[in-house]
C-alpha positions in Angstrom: -29.5 -88.6 -95.9 -30.6 -92.1 -96.9 -34.0 -92.2 -98.9 -36.1 -94.9 -99.0 -37.8 -96.1 -102.6 -40.9 -94.1 -103.7 -43.8 -95.1 -105.0 -46.9 -93.9 -106.4 -50.9 -94.9 -105.3 -53.9 -93.9 -107.2 -57.1 -95.0 -105.7 -60.5 -94.1 -107.9 -63.7 -93.5 -106.1 -67.1 -93.2 -108.1 -68.8 -90.1 -107.8 -67.0 -86.8 -107.2 -67.0 -86.2 -103.3 -64.1 -87.9 -101.3 -64.5 -88.8 -98.0 -62.5 -89.2 -95.0 -62.1 -93.1 -94.3 -58.9 -92.9 -95.7 -57.1 -89.9 -94.1 -56.8 -91.4 -90.6 -54.6 -94.5 -91.9 -52.9 -92.4 -94.4 -51.9 -89.8 -91.1 -51.2 -93.0 -89.0 -48.5 -94.3 -91.6 -47.0 -91.0 -91.8 -47.1 -90.4 -87.9 -45.2 -93.8 -87.4 -42.7 -92.7 -89.6 -43.8 -95.5 -92.2 -44.2 -92.9 -95.0 -43.5 -89.4 -96.2 -46.2 -88.0 -98.5 -44.2 -86.0 -101.2 -47.2 -85.4 -103.5 -51.2 -85.5 -103.1 -53.3 -84.6 -105.9 -56.9 -85.0 -106.8 -58.5 -85.7 -110.3 -62.0 -85.1 -111.0 -64.5 -85.7 -113.9 -67.7 -84.3 -113.8 -70.9 -86.6 -115.6 -70.3 -84.7 -119.2 -66.7 -86.0 -119.0 -64.8 -82.5 -118.1 -61.6 -82.9 -116.3 -60.5 -80.8 -113.4 -56.9 -81.5 -111.4 -56.9 -80.3 -107.8 -53.8 -79.8 -105.4 -54.8 -80.6 -101.8 -54.6 -76.9 -101.0 -56.9 -76.2 -103.8 -59.8 -78.4 -102.6 -62.8 -77.6 -101.2 -62.4 -76.7 -97.6 -64.8 -79.6 -96.6 -63.1 -81.9 -98.5 -59.6 -81.0 -97.5 -60.3 -80.8 -94.0 -59.8 -84.8 -93.7 -56.2 -84.3 -94.8 -55.4 -81.1 -92.2 -53.1 -83.5 -90.0 -51.2 -84.8 -92.3 -47.7 -83.6 -92.7 -45.8 -84.0 -95.9 -43.9 -81.9 -98.6 -46.9 -82.0 -100.7 -45.7 -80.1 -104.0 -45.9 -80.7 -107.8 -44.3 -83.9 -108.4 -47.2 -85.2 -110.8 -46.7 -83.7 -114.2 -49.4 -82.9 -116.4 -49.0 -86.0 -118.4 -49.5 -88.4 -115.6 -52.8 -86.3 -114.8 -54.0 -86.8 -118.1 -53.3 -90.6 -118.1 -55.3 -91.2 -115.1 -58.0 -89.1 -116.1 -58.3 -90.6 -119.3 -58.8 -94.1 -117.3 -61.3 -92.5 -115.5 -65.2 -93.0 -116.0 -67.3 -89.6 -115.9 -68.8 -88.6 -112.4 -65.6 -90.2 -110.7 -62.5 -89.4 -108.8 -58.8 -90.1 -107.9 -56.5 -89.5 -105.3 -52.7 -89.7 -106.4 -50.4 -89.9 -103.9 -46.8 -90.2 -104.1 -44.8 -91.0 -100.9 -41.4 -92.2 -99.5 -41.0 -95.6 -98.3 -39.2 -93.9 -95.4 -39.4 -97.8 -93.3 -36.9 -98.5 -96.1 -34.4 -95.9 -96.3 -31.6 -97.5 -93.8 -31.7 -100.6 -95.9 -31.7 -98.6 -99.1 -28.9 -96.8 -98.2 -27.1 -99.4 -96.9 -27.6 -101.6 -100.4 -26.3 -98.2 -102.2 -23.2 -98.0 -99.9 -22.5 -102.0 -100.6 -22.0 -101.2 -104.2 -25.6 -102.8 -105.0 -28.6 -102.3 -107.0 -31.6 -103.0 -107.0 -32.7 -105.3 -109.6 -36.6 -106.1 -109.2 -39.0 -104.8 -106.9 -43.0 -105.1 -107.6 -45.6 -105.1 -105.1 -48.3 -108.0 -105.0 -51.9 -107.6 -104.4 -53.4 -108.4 -101.0 -56.4 -110.3 -103.0 -53.2 -112.4 -104.9 -51.8 -113.0 -101.5 -54.9 -114.2 -99.7 -56.0 -116.3 -102.4 -52.4 -118.2 -102.3 -52.9 -118.5 -98.2 -56.2 -120.0 -99.1 -55.0 -122.3 -102.1 -52.1 -123.6 -99.5 -54.7 -124.5 -96.6 
């Protein structure tokens, strides 16, 4: 089985309530076969700076319900060290969602490169804001 590149995404939110705007887009990516969720964990820091780490299945049912239809093999791949690094960057009274996903859209290409004896020597994401600015500057 070919495995695509695996990426992590950390999305921070002010306040400690996750809202549902991201879930439908994530659900669409999974349903279309674009990504496969490997892990989804939440970090919360209260107003006093106390930190808690919450796996998807331990979220408050109201918060977790927005992720009900998202399929994946969610399971403890983020280490305590990973979570502590994220928590250290969060301001008090904020939270973050940590997502680890496989880019299933690229699995075939990744397998073809390996079978051809190739190896990936560079890969970097360019933020959308940088691309938008480049288009504006080119116009």
